[in-house]
C-alpha positions in Angstrom: 97.1 27.3 66.8 93.3 26.5 67.1 93.5 26.9 63.1 96.0 24.2 62.9 93.8 22.3 65.5 90.6 22.6 63.6 91.7 21.9 60.3 93.2 18.6 61.7 90.0 17.6 63.2 87.2 18.1 59.9 87.3 15.0 58.0 84.5 15.0 55.5 81.8 13.4 57.0 82.9 10.8 59.4 79.7 10.2 61.1 79.8 11.6 65.0 76.5 10.3 65.8 72.6 10.9 65.3 71.1 14.6 65.7 67.8 15.2 67.9 65.4 17.5 65.7 62.6 19.7 67.8 60.2 20.8 64.7 57.9 21.5 67.4 60.2 23.3 69.9 59.7 27.1 69.9 62.0 28.9 67.9 64.5 31.5 69.4 64.4 33.8 66.5 62.0 35.8 64.8 63.6 38.0 62.9 64.3 37.5 59.0 68.2 38.7 59.2 70.8 36.8 61.5 71.5 38.2 65.4 75.3 39.6 65.6 75.2 37.8 69.0 77.7 34.8 67.0 79.4 36.0 63.9 82.0 33.4 62.4 85.5 33.9 61.7 86.5 30.1 59.7 85.2 27.8 57.6 86.4 24.2 57.4 84.3 22.4 54.6 84.5 18.8 53.0 81.9 18.4 50.5 81.8 15.2 48.5 78.7 15.1 45.6 77.8 12.0 43.8 77.4 12.5 40.1 75.6 9.4 39.7 72.9 9.8 42.9 72.6 13.5 42.6 73.1 13.8 46.4 75.9 15.3 48.2 77.3 14.6 51.6 79.0 17.2 53.8 80.7 18.5 57.0 81.9 21.9 58.4 83.8 23.0 61.4 83.3 26.5 61.7 85.1 29.1 64.0 82.8 31.3 65.6 83.6 34.2 68.3 81.0 35.1 70.7 79.7 38.7 71.2 77.2 37.9 74.1 76.0 35.1 76.3 73.7 33.2 74.3 72.8 29.0 74.2 71.9 29.0 70.6 73.7 29.5 67.4 71.2 30.9 64.7 72.6 30.5 61.1 70.9 29.7 57.7 69.9 26.6 56.2 68.3 25.5 53.2 67.0 22.1 52.1 69.7 20.5 53.9 69.2 17.6 56.2 72.0 18.3 59.3 72.9 14.8 60.7 75.0 15.6 63.5 76.0 18.9 65.2 78.8 19.2 68.1 80.1 21.7 70.0 84.1 22.3 70.9 84.8 24.5 74.0 88.5 26.1 74.1 88.6 23.4 76.9 87.8 20.8 74.3 90.0 21.7 71.9 93.3 21.1 74.0 91.8 17.6 74.8 90.4 15.1 73.4 86.9 15.4 74.9 84.5 14.3 71.9 82.6 17.5 72.1 78.6 18.4 73.3 75.8 17.6 71.0 73.9 20.5 69.9 69.8 19.8 69.5 68.9 21.2 65.8 65.6 23.5 65.7 64.6 24.5 62.3 62.6 27.5 61.0 62.1 26.9 57.3 59.7 29.7 56.6 63.0 32.2 57.5 65.5 29.3 56.2 67.2 29.5 59.7 68.1 26.7 62.2 69.0 27.4 65.6 71.7 24.8 67.0 71.0 24.5 71.2 73.8 24.0 73.6 73.3 22.1 77.2 75.4 25.2 78.6 75.7 29.1 77.9 78.3 30.0 75.4 80.0 32.9 77.2 81.1 36.4 75.6 85.0 37.0 74.3 85.3 33.2 73.7 86.0 31.2 70.3 84.1 28.0 69.9 84.1 25.5 67.0 80.7 24.0 65.7 81.1 21.0 63.7 78.0 19.9 61.1 77.3 17.3 59.3 74.5 17.1 56.5 73.5 16.0 53.1 71.8 17.2 50.5 69.9 16.9 47.2 71.8 18.6 44.1 69.3 21.2 43.1 67.8 20.7 39.9 67.5 24.5 39.2 70.0 26.9 38.9 70.9 28.3 42.5 72.6 26.7 45.2 75.0 23.6 44.7 73.1 22.3 41.7 73.6 20.1 38.5 74.5 20.7 35.1 75.0 18.6 32.0 76.6 19.0 28.2 76.4 16.5 25.9 79.6 15.8 23.6 80.3 15.3 20.1 79.1 11.4 20.2 76.2 12.3 21.8 77.3 11.2 25.8 75.5 13.0 28.3 78.2 14.5 31.6 77.1 15.7 34.4 78.8 18.4 36.3 77.9 19.8 39.4 78.3 23.7 40.2 77.6 26.1 42.5 75.5 30.2 42.2 74.8 31.4 45.8 74.0 34.9 45.1 72.3 36.3 46.9 70.8 34.1 49.4 71.7 30.7 48.2 74.8 29.2 49.7 72.5 28.2 52.6 71.3 25.4 49.8 75.0 23.6 50.0 76.1 23.8 54.1 74.5 25.5 56.9 76.1 29.6 57.5 76.1 32.7 58.2 74.5 33.5 55.1 74.8 37.4 54.9 76.6 39.6 53.3 78.4 41.4 56.7 79.5 37.8 58.0 82.7 37.9 56.1 85.1 34.6 57.2 88.0 32.7 56.0 87.0 29.3 54.1 89.1 26.5 54.0 87.3 24.3 51.4 88.0 20.3 50.3 86.2 18.7 47.8 86.1 14.9 47.2 85.6 13.6 43.6 86.2 10.8 41.3 89.2 10.6 39.2 87.7 11.5 35.5 86.8 14.6 37.3 88.7 17.8 38.4 87.7 20.3 41.4 88.1 23.6 41.3 87.1 26.3 43.9 88.4 30.3 45.0 91.5 29.6 46.1 94.3 27.1 44.4 94.5 23.7 44.9 97.2 22.7 47.6 97.4 19.2 48.1 95.4 15.8 46.6 95.1 12.8 48.8 93.9 9.5 48.0 90.6 7.8 49.8 90.5 4.5 48.2 87.2 3.4 46.3 88.3 5.6 43.2 88.0 8.9 45.4 90.1 11.7 45.6 90.6 14.8 48.1 91.0 18.1 47.0 92.4 20.7 49.7 92.5 24.5 48.4 94.1 27.1 49.9 92.3 29.4 52.6 90.4 32.0 51.6 90.9 35.8 51.7 88.0 37.1 54.5 84.8 37.2 52.4 80.8 36.8 52.3 79.3 33.3 51.9 77.8 34.1 48.5 81.0 34.3 46.7 81.9 30.9 47.8 82.3 28.7 44.6 83.3 25.0 43.9 82.6 23.3 40.3 83.3 19.4 39.8 83.7 18.7 36.2 85.7 17.2 33.3 86.7 20.1 31.6 89.5 21.8 29.8 91.7 25.0 30.0 93.7 27.0 28.8 95.9 29.3 30.6 98.0 32.7 31.3 99.9 34.6 33.7 99.8 38.4 34.2 102.6 40.8 34.5 101.9 40.7 38.1 101.8 37.4 38.5 98.6 36.2 38.6 97.8 32.8 36.9 94.6 33.4 34.7 92.8 30.1 33.3 89.8 30.0 31.1 87.7 26.4 31.4 85.0 24.9 29.3 83.8 21.2 28.1 86.2 19.3 26.3 84.7 20.0 22.6 84.3 23.7 23.4 87.8 24.4 25.0 88.7 25.9 21.7 86.6 29.1 22.3 88.5 30.2 25.0 91.3 31.9 23.5 89.4 35.2 23.2 88.4 35.3 27.0 91.7 34.3 28.1 93.6 37.4 26.8 90.6 39.9 27.4 90.9 38.5 31.1 94.5 38.9 31.3 94.2 42.2 29.9 91.8 43.5 31.9 92.6 42.4 35.1 96.0 44.2 34.6 94.0 47.2 33.6 91.9 47.2 37.1 95.2 46.3 39.5 96.7 49.7 37.6 93.2 51.5 37.6 92.4 50.7 41.5 96.1 50.8 42.8 95.2 47.4 44.5 97.1 44.2 43.8 94.6 41.1 42.8 94.7 39.8 46.4 94.2 36.2 45.3 97.2 34.2 42.9 95.1 32.8 40.5 91.7 33.7 38.8 90.0 31.0 36.7 87.2 31.8 34.4 84.6 28.8 33.6 81.3 28.2 31.0 79.2 26.5 32.8 76.3 24.8 30.5 73.8 25.7 32.5 73.4 29.0 34.3 70.3 31.0 34.7 72.2 34.6 34.4 75.2 36.0 32.3 77.7 35.6 35.0 78.8 35.0 39.1 81.6 37.3 40.2 83.0 34.3 43.0 86.1 35.4 44.5 89.0 34.0 41.9 86.5 31.5 40.2 84.2 33.4 38.0 81.0 31.3 36.7 79.7 32.3 33.3 76.4 31.5 30.9 78.6 29.8 27.6 77.5 32.6 25.7 78.9 35.0 28.2 82.7 33.7 28.0 83.1 31.8 24.6 84.1 33.1 21.6 83.8 31.1 17.9 85.3 33.2 15.4 83.4 31.3 12.7 79.8 32.4 14.2 80.5 35.2 16.8 79.6 38.5 15.6 80.6 41.6 16.6 77.8 42.0 18.8 79.1 38.9 20.7 82.6 40.2 21.1 81.1 43.5 22.2 79.1 41.3 25.1 82.1 38.6 26.0 84.2 41.9 26.4 81.4 43.4 28.4 81.1 40.4 30.7 84.1 39.9 31.4 84.9 43.4 32.3 81.7 43.5 34.3 82.9 40.6 36.3 86.8 41.2 36.8 85.3 45.0 38.4 83.7 43.0 40.6 86.9 41.6 42.6 87.3 44.4 44.1 83.6 46.5 44.0 81.6 43.2 45.9 84.4 40.7 46.8 87.2 43.2 48.2 84.6 46.0 49.4 80.9 44.7 50.0 77.9 46.2 50.6 76.9 45.6 54.1 73.2 44.6 53.1 71.5 43.8 50.3 69.2 47.3 50.1 72.6 48.5 48.6 73.5 46.3 45.9 73.9 49.0 43.5 77.5 49.5 45.3 78.4 46.0 43.6 76.1 46.1 40.4 75.8 49.9 39.9 80.0 50.2 39.8 80.7 46.8 38.0 78.3 48.0 35.2 80.3 51.7 35.2 83.5 50.0 35.1 82.5 48.4 32.0 82.9 51.8 30.2 85.6 53.1 32.0 87.9 49.5 31.6 86.3 49.0 27.9 87.5 52.7 26.8 91.1 52.1 27.9 91.8 49.0 27.1 89.6 47.9 24.0 89.4 51.2 22.3 89.0 50.0 18.7 85.4 48.8 19.6 84.4 52.3 19.1 81.1 51.4 20.7 79.0 54.1 23.1 77.6 50.8 24.6 76.7 52.5 28.3 73.9 54.3 25.6 72.0 51.5 26.3 72.4 51.1 30.4 71.2 54.8 30.4 68.1 54.6 28.1 67.2 51.1 30.3 67.6 52.4 33.2 65.1 55.4 32.2 62.4 53.1 30.7 62.0 51.5 34.2 63.0 54.4 36.5 60.0 56.9 34.4 57.4 54.6 35.5 55.9 55.3 38.8 56.3 51.3 39.6 59.9 52.3 40.0 61.8 52.0 43.5 65.2 54.1 44.8 68.3 52.7 44.4 68.9 51.9 47.8 66.0 50.5 48.7 64.7 48.3 51.5 65.1 44.4 51.2 64.5 41.9 53.9 63.2 38.5 52.2 65.3 36.7 49.7 62.3 37.6 47.5 62.8 41.4 47.6 66.6 40.8 47.5 66.1 38.7 44.6 64.2 42.1 43.1 67.4 44.0 43.8 68.7 42.8 40.8 67.4 45.1 38.3 68.0 47.7 35.6 67.6 50.5 38.9 70.8 48.7 40.5 72.4 48.6 37.7 72.1 50.7 34.6 70.5 53.7 37.4 73.2 52.9 39.6 76.2 53.5 36.5 74.1 56.4 35.4 74.7 58.6 38.4 78.3 57.5 39.1 78.9 58.8 35.3 77.0 61.9 35.9 79.2 61.9 39.5 82.2 61.5 37.6 81.8 64.3 35.3 80.6 66.3 38.1 83.6 66.0 40.1 85.9 65.2 37.1 87.4 61.8 36.1 90.5 62.3 38.3 89.1 63.7 41.5 86.4 60.5 40.9 89.1 58.0 40.4 91.4 59.4 43.7 87.7 59.0 45.6 87.1 55.5 44.5 90.6 54.6 45.2 90.3 56.0 48.8 86.9 53.6 49.3 88.3 50.7 48.2 91.5 50.8 50.5 89.4 52.0 53.5 86.5 48.9 53.5 89.0 46.6 52.0 87.9 42.9 52.9 84.9 44.8 55.4 81.3 45.8 54.5 80.4 49.4 53.6 77.4 51.7 52.7 76.5 54.0 50.7 77.1 57.0 52.8 81.0 55.7 53.3 81.0 55.9 49.2 80.1 59.5 49.6 82.2 60.4 52.6 84.9 58.7 50.4 84.3 60.9 47.5 84.3 64.1 49.4 87.5 63.6 51.5 89.8 64.2 48.2 91.1 67.3 47.1 93.3 67.1 43.4 96.5 68.5 43.1 97.5 71.2 41.4 96.3 75.0 39.9 93.0 75.2 42.1 92.1 78.5 39.9 91.8 76.7 36.5 88.0 75.7 37.7 89.4 72.6 39.8 88.4 72.3 43.4 89.4 71.4 46.7 87.1 70.0 49.3 87.0 67.5 52.3 84.1 65.7 54.3 83.2 68.3 56.7 82.9 71.7 54.7 81.2 72.5 51.3 82.5 71.7 47.8 82.2 74.1 44.9 79.3 73.1 42.6 80.8 74.9 39.5 77.3 76.9 39.6 76.7 79.5 37.9 75.9 81.9 40.9 78.6 80.3 43.1 76.8 78.6 45.5 78.1 75.2 47.4 76.6 71.8 47.7 77.6 68.9 49.0 78.1 65.5 47.8 76.4 63.6 50.3 73.2 65.7 49.9 73.7 66.1 46.4 73.5 62.4 45.5 71.1 61.4 48.6 68.6 62.6 46.4 69.7 60.2 43.4 69.5 57.1 45.8 67.0 57.9 48.3 64.1 58.1 45.9 62.8 56.8 42.6 62.7 58.2 39.8 64.1 60.8 37.2 64.1 64.3 36.7 62.5 66.1 34.1 63.9 69.4 33.6 61.5 72.3 31.9 64.1 74.8 29.9 62.2 78.1 28.5 65.0 80.8 26.9 63.3 84.6 27.5 65.9 87.0 26.1 69.4 86.5 27.8 67.5 84.6 30.8 66.7 80.6 30.6 64.3 79.7 33.4 64.7 76.4 34.8 61.8 74.3 36.3 62.0 70.3 37.5 59.5 68.1 38.1 59.7 64.0 38.3 59.6 62.9 34.7 56.3 60.2 34.2 55.9 58.4 31.6 51.8 57.4 30.9 50.9 60.2 33.1 49.3 63.8 31.4 48.4 66.8 32.6 44.9 65.6 33.7 46.7 63.1 35.8 46.7 63.7 39.8 50.1 62.1 39.5 51.0 65.0 37.1 52.2 67.0 40.0 54.8 66.0 42.6 57.0 67.0 45.6 60.1 65.1 43.8 63.1 67.1 43.3 66.9 66.6 43.0 70.5 68.5 43.1 71.0 68.0 39.5 74.2 68.9 38.1 73.2 70.8 34.7 75.6 70.8 31.9 74.9 73.3 28.9 76.1 74.7 25.6 74.6 77.8 24.2 74.3 79.2 20.1 77.3 81.5 21.6 79.7 79.3 23.1 80.5 75.3 22.8 82.2 76.3 26.2 80.3 73.6 28.5 78.6 75.8 31.4 78.1 73.9 34.9 74.9 74.7 37.5 73.5 72.8 40.3 70.0 73.0 40.3 68.7 72.8 43.8 65.2 74.1 43.9 62.1 73.5 41.9 62.8 76.9 40.2 65.6 78.5 38.9 67.2 80.5 36.4 70.4 81.3 34.6 71.5 85.1 33.4 73.7 85.1 30.4 75.6 87.8 29.0 73.5 87.6 25.8 70.8 86.4 24.1 71.3 83.3 22.2 69.4 81.4 19.4 69.5 78.0 20.8 70.7 76.0 23.7 71.2 72.4 24.8 71.4 71.2 28.3 72.8 67.7 29.6 76.3 68.0 27.4 77.3 64.7 25.4 74.4 62.8 27.9 76.3 62.5 30.8 73.7 63.8 33.0 70.6 61.2 34.4 67.6 63.6 33.5 65.5 64.4 30.7 65.1 67.8 29.2 61.8 69.7 27.7 62.6 72.7 25.2 59.4 75.2 26.1 58.2 77.5 23.9 59.8 77.8 20.6 63.1 75.7 21.7 62.0 71.8 20.1 61.5 73.9 16.6 64.9 76.0 16.9 66.8 72.2 17.4 64.9 70.6 15.2 65.7 73.4 12.2 69.1 73.3 13.3 69.3 69.4 13.0 68.0 69.6 9.6 70.5 72.9 8.7 73.9 71.5 10.2 73.2 68.4 12.5 77.0 68.1 13.1 76.5 71.4 15.5 75.8 69.0 18.1 78.0 65.9 19.0 76.6 62.5 18.3 75.9 61.7 22.2 74.2 65.1 21.8 72.3 63.9 19.1 71.3 60.7 20.3 70.1 62.6 23.8 67.7 64.9 21.4 66.6 61.8 19.7 65.5 60.1 23.1 64.1 62.6 24.8 61.8 64.0 22.4 60.2 60.5 22.1 60.6 60.3 25.7 58.2 63.3 26.0 55.6 62.0 23.9 55.2 59.2 26.0 54.7 62.1 28.5 52.0 63.8 26.9 55.1 66.5 27.0 55.4 67.0 22.9 53.4 65.9 20.6 54.4 62.8 18.1 54.8 65.2 15.0 57.2 66.7 16.5 59.2 64.4 17.3 58.8 62.2 13.7 59.6 65.9 12.5 63.1 65.9 14.3 64.1 62.1 12.9 63.9 63.6 9.2 67.2 64.9 9.3 68.3 61.3 9.7 68.8 60.6 6.2 71.8 62.6 6.5 73.2 61.1 10.0 76.4 59.5 9.3 77.1 58.6 12.8 76.1 54.5 13.1 75.0 54.4 16.6 73.0 58.1 16.1 71.2 56.5 12.9 70.2 53.4 14.7 68.7 55.0 17.9 66.8 57.4 15.5 65.7 54.3 13.1 64.8 52.4 16.2 62.1 54.6 17.5 60.7 54.4 14.0 61.1 50.4 13.9 59.6 50.3 17.6 56.4 52.1 16.6 56.2 49.6 13.2 56.3 46.6 15.1 53.2 47.9 17.8 51.4 48.4 14.6 52.1 45.2 13.2 51.3 43.7 16.6 47.9 45.6 16.9 47.6 44.9 13.0 46.9 48.3 12.2 47.6 47.4 8.6 46.9 51.1 7.2 49.6 52.6 9.3 52.4 49.7 9.5 52.2 49.8 5.7 52.9 53.5 5.9 55.5 52.8 8.1 57.6 50.8 5.5 57.3 53.0 3.6 59.0 55.7 5.7 61.7 53.1 6.8 62.0 52.1 3.0 63.1 55.6 2.6 66.9 54.6 4.4 67.3 52.5 1.0 70.4 54.0 0.1 71.7 53.5 3.7 70.5 50.0 3.1 72.1 49.7 -0.5 75.2 50.3 0.7 75.4 47.5 3.3 78.0 45.2 1.9 77.5 41.2 3.0 80.5 40.4 5.1 82.5 41.4 8.5 84.6 44.3 7.2 84.7 47.6 9.0 84.8 48.9 12.7 82.3 47.9 15.3 80.0 50.2 15.1 79.7 49.5 11.5 79.6 45.9 11.6 76.3 46.5 14.6 75.0 48.9 11.9 74.6 46.2 9.0 73.6 43.6 11.2 70.4 45.4 12.5 70.2 47.2 9.3 70.0 44.4 7.1 67.8 42.3 9.2 65.4 44.9 9.4 65.4 45.6 6.0 64.6 41.5 5.2 61.7 41.8 8.2 60.4 44.4 6.0 60.0 42.3 2.8 62.8 44.7 1.0 63.3 42.6 -2.7 67.2 42.7 -2.4 67.6 41.7 0.9 65.5 39.1 0.6 67.4 37.7 -2.4 70.9 37.9 -1.0 69.7 36.4 2.2 67.8 33.3 0.6 70.4 33.0 -1.8 72.9 32.6 1.2 70.8 30.4 3.3 70.9 27.8 0.3 74.2 27.7 -0.1 74.8 27.4 3.6 72.1 24.5 3.8 73.2 23.0 0.7 76.9 22.7 2.1 75.9 20.9 4.8 75.8 23.5 7.4 79.9 23.9 6.2 79.9 27.1 4.7 81.1 29.7 6.7 79.4 32.8 6.1 79.7 36.4 7.7 79.2 36.2 11.2 77.4 39.3 11.6 74.6 38.7 9.1 73.9 34.7 10.6 70.8 36.2 12.5 69.5 37.7 9.0 70.1 34.8 6.8 68.9 32.3 9.4 66.0 34.3 9.9 64.8 34.4 6.2 65.6 30.5 5.5 63.4 29.7 8.6 60.1 31.5 6.7 60.0 28.2 4.4 59.3 24.5 6.1 62.3 23.2 5.1 64.4 25.7 6.3 62.9 25.8 10.0 63.7 22.3 10.1 66.9 22.4 9.3 67.8 25.0 11.4 66.3 23.0 14.5 68.4 19.9 13.7 71.7 22.4 13.3 70.5 23.7 16.6 71.1 20.8 18.0 74.2 19.9 16.6 75.7 23.2 17.0 78.9 23.6 19.9 78.6 27.0 19.6 76.0 29.2 21.5 76.7 31.7 19.9 75.5 30.1 16.6 72.5 28.9 18.5 71.3 32.1 19.6 70.8 33.0 16.2 69.6 29.7 15.0 67.3 30.0 17.8 66.0 33.6 17.3 65.2 32.7 13.9 63.2 29.9 14.5 60.9 32.1 16.5 60.4 34.4 13.5 58.1 31.8 12.1 54.8 32.7 11.0 53.4 29.2 11.7 51.4 28.7 15.1 52.5 25.0 15.2 56.7 25.7 14.5 56.4 28.0 17.6 54.3 26.2 19.6 56.8 23.1 19.3 59.6 25.7 20.1 57.8 26.1 23.2 57.7 22.4 24.2 61.4 21.8 23.3 61.8 24.4 25.8 59.8 23.0 28.2 61.5 19.8 27.7 65.3 21.1 28.5 66.8 18.7 26.2 67.1 20.3 22.9 66.5 23.7 23.9 68.1 24.0 27.4 65.7 25.3 30.6 68.1 28.3 31.1 67.2 29.4 27.4 63.1 29.5 27.9 62.7 33.3 29.2 64.3 34.3 26.5 62.4 32.0 24.4 59.0 32.9 25.3 60.3 36.7 25.1 61.3 36.1 21.6 57.8 34.5 20.6 55.4 36.9 22.2 57.6 39.7 19.8 56.6 37.8 17.0 52.7 39.1 15.6 51.6 35.2 15.4 53.5 34.3 18.6 52.2 36.5 21.5 49.0 34.9 22.0 50.5 31.7 22.2 53.2 32.6 24.6 51.1 34.3 26.8 48.3 31.8 27.2 51.3 29.1 27.9 52.4 31.3 30.7 48.7 31.4 32.1 48.2 27.8 31.3 51.8 26.7 33.0 52.8 28.7 35.7 53.1 26.2 38.3 55.1 24.3 35.7 57.4 27.4 35.8 57.5 27.7 39.1 59.6 24.0 39.5 62.1 25.3 36.9 62.6 28.9 38.3 62.4 30.5 41.7 59.9 33.1 42.0 61.8 36.3 42.3 64.4 34.9 39.7 65.7 36.8 36.6 63.9 34.3 34.4 60.5 34.8 35.8 60.7 38.0 36.0 61.9 37.9 32.2 58.6 35.3 31.2 56.6 38.0 32.9 57.8 41.0 31.6 58.4 39.9 28.0 55.4 38.0 27.5 52.8 40.9 28.2 55.1 44.6 28.2 54.0 44.7 24.4 50.2 44.5 25.1 48.4 47.7 24.1 45.0 47.1 24.3 42.1 47.4 27.5 40.9 43.8 27.1 44.6 42.6 27.3 45.1 44.8 30.4 42.3 43.1 31.9 43.3 39.9 31.1 47.0 40.6 33.1 45.1 42.0 36.0 43.2 39.1 36.3 45.8 36.8 36.0 48.1 38.4 38.4 45.4 38.2 41.0 44.7 34.6 40.6 48.7 34.5 41.7 48.3 35.1 44.8 51.6 34.1 46.8 52.9 32.5 44.1 53.6 36.1 42.2 51.2 38.6 42.7 53.3 40.3 45.5 56.3 41.0 42.6 57.3 44.1 42.2 57.6 43.3 38.0 53.5 42.7 38.3 53.1 46.6 39.1 55.5 47.7 36.3 53.6 45.6 33.7 50.4 46.6 34.5 51.8 50.0 34.4 53.4 49.5 31.2 50.7 48.1 29.2 48.5 51.0 30.8 50.9 53.7 29.3 51.2 51.6 25.8 47.5 51.7 26.0 47.3 56.1 26.7 50.0 56.2 24.1 48.2 55.0 21.0 44.8 56.9 22.3 47.1 59.9 22.1 49.2 59.6 19.5 47.3 57.2 16.8 45.5 60.3 15.2 48.6 62.1 15.1 50.5 59.4 14.1 47.9 58.9 10.6 48.2 62.5 9.9 51.7 63.0 9.9 52.3 59.5 7.6 50.3 61.2 5.3 51.7 64.4 4.9 55.2 62.8 4.3 54.9 60.2 2.3 
């Protein structure tokens, strides 16, 4: 009944009267978090954006429940002007009483307002608060902002869209903008006839208002957090399909790119059906829209029922999208659809546990794509593993579950630790429990906390309360939350899931497991793994330790043995002595392994003699561990390089690329430092893979891994000035340019062909022209990369200017552009100097702690490897004061540069000697 009454009383911005702002009056609340005195039950929200003036007006009626007597309603609001605020009590609802005006107090620093009532609100009662407001469509990428695209004819069209995560719903309407304040939303959008409006739920009716305006009414949402609310006003077209369970799925794009939505539609339907079955929970909304937004800062946003994407993350053009592009689009769709359960249905209680959303979504990319797209056959989880370790092996890392209070701190939680490390420890736990038990526990977690909020401990309790069916004598186990589980340990000891997993979520870092074989005894020791920290440093010794679910195989048994290492030191007794042992089977565990004594010598010999003794995942793991140990001073560089000699016999594409990648990265370090004698020798070593390079065909044939190997290998070969590669690429580029850009080139080789073509003035200019004309963002990305490879300073400077202007090169691509230019030896100083000289201008385009700003900082500095450069960066960061010096990324950068310096000091001589001995 109340629901019907307040829905009838709400109209959009009808005008109730002026509001009194009290900026000088003391604000009644001093915490960044809202008080729990009042909770919202329902929002009735009406929004009217004007796409000509870029302003919007709005009115909302919030149904609230009072938990404690109070005279203040405290909620969030940012950059909004409140024009009216009225309170209706239960008695007012049943009469024609206009309600009581509320005074508005502001606390801009906390992005909060307080609505002061003339009389006390009574505990246990329900009230309606009606607020009128207006604001400006934001120029950036947060809140309710404007976006634009150009038609084939050159006309610029404006759309309005939202992106609220984590704390930007308050920029669009006053609200209780914290994840635990879940409520239902009824949304109305006013628009002109040439536009359409989309929101979380299906449209239920449209009314004409006169003056060419229409008002779309959307169905009431399920109970959800404010950051998941979404609406878009645009003139887009869509493709539609229906899942086997009756969910209508639509993919929207601008009219000129509408034909690039087919692949995403098929993938979304397939993945949505998989998740419904896998989680044993139906998708709770009647429809799901996916929309490609022309200006979008991140990859995508999981708004419930209306997922917004960057165009490169959703659109697929068979003529210009490579195998890597297809894999990316599929992964992003899988990630965002996983969020419809992890994040939307069950939401973390506070942002300190954002990993419950993002770690699970990253983990589910692996699970869902293996099940639905086995033909992709690419172990992309490897990149998550390596990305997590790269960050987590620095002292500037942070725990997965980490305190975050301010919007800046909250934004910084969206990083590789929350995403990639979160996914890694879930994969490790799945391997420890078994896939079946893990899945049952996850389903129980989702069902128990549906439409609610959860903490990390709630997940561990759900996983610890599962008992698999069947024969428990075969190595399976049965346990409950109140009693310990079998840990598969060698000595039969027991451990608790919560106790074990807290060691992974409550402390930062990654463990280093030191293994030493002595006869039939394996001695184990664990320490924290830190890169750039050597034996003489005080950080070398540390007090960190984990409960590590170890797995291992030996020369005498391919059976996967298990043991939980819960102490600093331990030992395993084997039935017999072994020639070798390999820990972290198939790289399912999140730890680094160092084989002491002659352990690495044995492994290097084995790889030379018969590398297939180890699985491809194990070979990747060994290569990765070896080079990581070099960075920590645990293994000499020559031993890690010795390990790569076997790669000439490697037949697995993924393993080959990983090994080659380390050699390539060392080459680029030498090239950037202009250590030409070493870089030229490395060129020779890389060219020793000539037989593999020459086997590559210039087409798009083969499996995904075949195609990605071809793409990466030929790009490298041309970068190393390998004549046959340059000749073929120049030939194709000339044909393409001669056809006016109409010749269809192999999509996997576009980046290579364009990069070679960009080395001439005419080719570079032509590519820039084609960049402005292309309607394929997949192609535009490849062209932009090619343009940044020019060795001409003035051309790179022109790209930066275009990126700042935001017309030819959209502002959303500026961070990626600066990162790419900084990787170019001719552009690294240019990019860095630009950031130093234009910092304030960059902050006008991007929020301080945004992904873009963090990418710009890291991308333009993290490759530095001299003490002069380190000092420059330190001075710059110090000069920022409150404009960025407090960002965690600054500490990451300083530690990374220091690590680079120490790596060179420790390993340059060894590298020279190894190259001389192996040429």
